[in-house]
C-alpha positions as CSV (number, residue, x, y, z in Angstrom):
1,X,-9.5,4.6,5.0
2,X,-5.9,6.6,5.0
3,X,-3.6,5.2,2.1
4,X,0.0,6.1,1.5
5,X,0.9,5.5,-2.0
6,X,4.3,4.8,-3.2
7,X,5.3,6.7,-6.3
8,X,5.1,4.1,-8.2
9,X,1.2,3.4,-8.0
10,X,-0.5,5.5,-11.2
11,X,-2.4,8.5,-11.1
12,X,-5.2,6.7,-12.3
13,X,-5.3,4.7,-9.4
14,X,-5.2,7.6,-6.9
15,X,-8.2,9.4,-8.3
16,X,-10.3,6.0,-8.3
17,X,-9.8,5.7,-4.6
18,X,-10.3,9.1,-4.0
19,X,-13.6,8.6,-5.9
20,X,-14.7,5.6,-3.7
21,X,-14.0,7.9,-0.5
22,X,-9.8,6.9,0.9
23,X,-8.4,9.7,2.0
24,X,-4.7,9.6,-0.2
25,X,-2.0,10.5,0.9
26,X,0.5,11.2,-2.8
27,X,3.8,12.4,-2.3
28,X,4.7,13.1,-5.7
29,X,5.5,16.9,-6.8
30,X,5.7,17.5,-3.0
31,X,8.9,18.0,-1.0
32,X,9.0,14.7,0.3
33,X,9.5,13.1,-3.2
34,X,12.1,11.0,-3.9
35,X,12.7,10.3,0.2
36,X,13.8,7.3,1.6
37,X,11.8,3.7,2.0
38,X,12.8,4.0,5.9
39,X,11.7,7.7,6.0
40,X,8.2,6.6,3.9
41,X,7.7,4.1,6.1
42,X,8.1,6.0,8.7
43,X,5.4,9.0,7.5
44,X,2.4,6.1,7.3
45,X,2.9,4.6,10.9
46,X,2.8,8.5,11.5
47,X,-0.2,8.9,9.8
48,X,-1.6,5.5,10.2
49,X,-1.9,4.8,7.1
50,X,-2.1,1.7,4.7
51,X,0.9,1.6,2.9
52,X,0.6,0.4,-1.4
53,X,3.1,-0.2,-3.0
54,X,5.3,-2.0,-5.3
55,X,8.7,-2.3,-3.4
56,X,9.0,-5.8,-2.4
57,X,11.8,-4.7,0.5
58,X,8.3,-3.4,2.6
59,X,8.3,-7.1,3.7
60,X,10.6,-6.6,6.3
61,X,8.3,-4.8,8.5
62,X,6.1,-7.4,8.6
63,X,6.8,-8.6,11.9
64,X,5.8,-5.0,13.7
65,X,2.5,-3.4,14.3
66,X,1.7,-1.6,11.0
67,X,-1.5,-0.1,9.7
68,X,-1.8,-2.7,6.7
69,X,1.2,-3.0,3.5
70,X,0.0,-4.0,-0.1
71,X,2.6,-5.0,-2.1
72,X,2.1,-5.3,-6.0
73,X,4.2,-7.6,-7.7
74,X,3.9,-8.4,-10.9
75,X,6.2,-10.3,-13.3
76,X,5.2,-7.7,-16.2
77,X,3.3,-4.6,-14.6
78,X,1.9,-2.3,-16.1
79,X,-0.2,0.9,-14.6
80,X,-3.5,-0.6,-15.8
81,X,-2.8,-4.3,-14.1
82,X,-0.9,-2.6,-10.8
83,X,-4.5,-0.6,-10.9
84,X,-7.0,-3.2,-11.0
85,X,-4.9,-5.2,-8.7
86,X,-4.7,-2.7,-5.7
87,X,-8.5,-2.3,-6.3
88,X,-9.0,-6.2,-6.3
89,X,-7.4,-6.1,-2.7
90,X,-9.5,-3.3,-1.1
91,X,-12.4,-4.6,-2.2
92,X,-11.2,-8.3,-0.6
93,X,-10.3,-6.5,2.7
94,X,-12.6,-4.3,5.3
95,X,-10.7,-1.1,6.6
96,X,-11.0,-3.0,10.4
97,X,-8.8,-6.3,8.7
98,X,-6.0,-4.2,7.1
99,X,-3.9,-3.4,11.0
100,X,-1.0,-5.6,11.1
101,X,-2.8,-7.4,7.5
102,X,0.9,-7.5,4.5
103,X,-0.7,-8.6,1.3
104,X,1.5,-9.3,-2.0
105,X,-0.8,-9.4,-5.0
106,X,0.9,-11.0,-7.7
107,X,0.4,-12.5,-11.6
108,X,-2.4,-15.2,-10.8
109,X,-2.5,-15.4,-6.6
110,X,-2.0,-12.9,-3.7
111,X,-0.1,-13.9,-0.1
112,X,-1.2,-12.9,3.3
113,X,0.9,-12.2,6.2
114,X,-1.2,-11.1,9.7
115,X,1.5,-9.5,12.4
116,X,0.2,-9.9,15.7
117,X,2.6,-7.2,17.0
118,X,0.9,-4.1,19.5
119,X,2.1,-0.5,19.0
């Protein structure tokens, strides 16, 4: 499964996801670092990736076809807390469940939304 991590995702998480066998696109340190959210969204769709971010602005795409959106929204985020919530979500849902699924992980609860849009 291909994952696209926004710049705010800890490097520790990127390393762990790669160790678990995920193909992870991380734009930190590349010419794409700092691109707008809209360009980032287009790239995730072109590469057919699940997007992992802490930016709630991506909820606007929930009705469209997509390969999955995982948003981490914590009251007092730390790298460790973000890391744990991402691993928890990826353990909970299978790769086949992610297309069209948006998951918002909060401190104690999670919200989900399933798009029924087709490509």
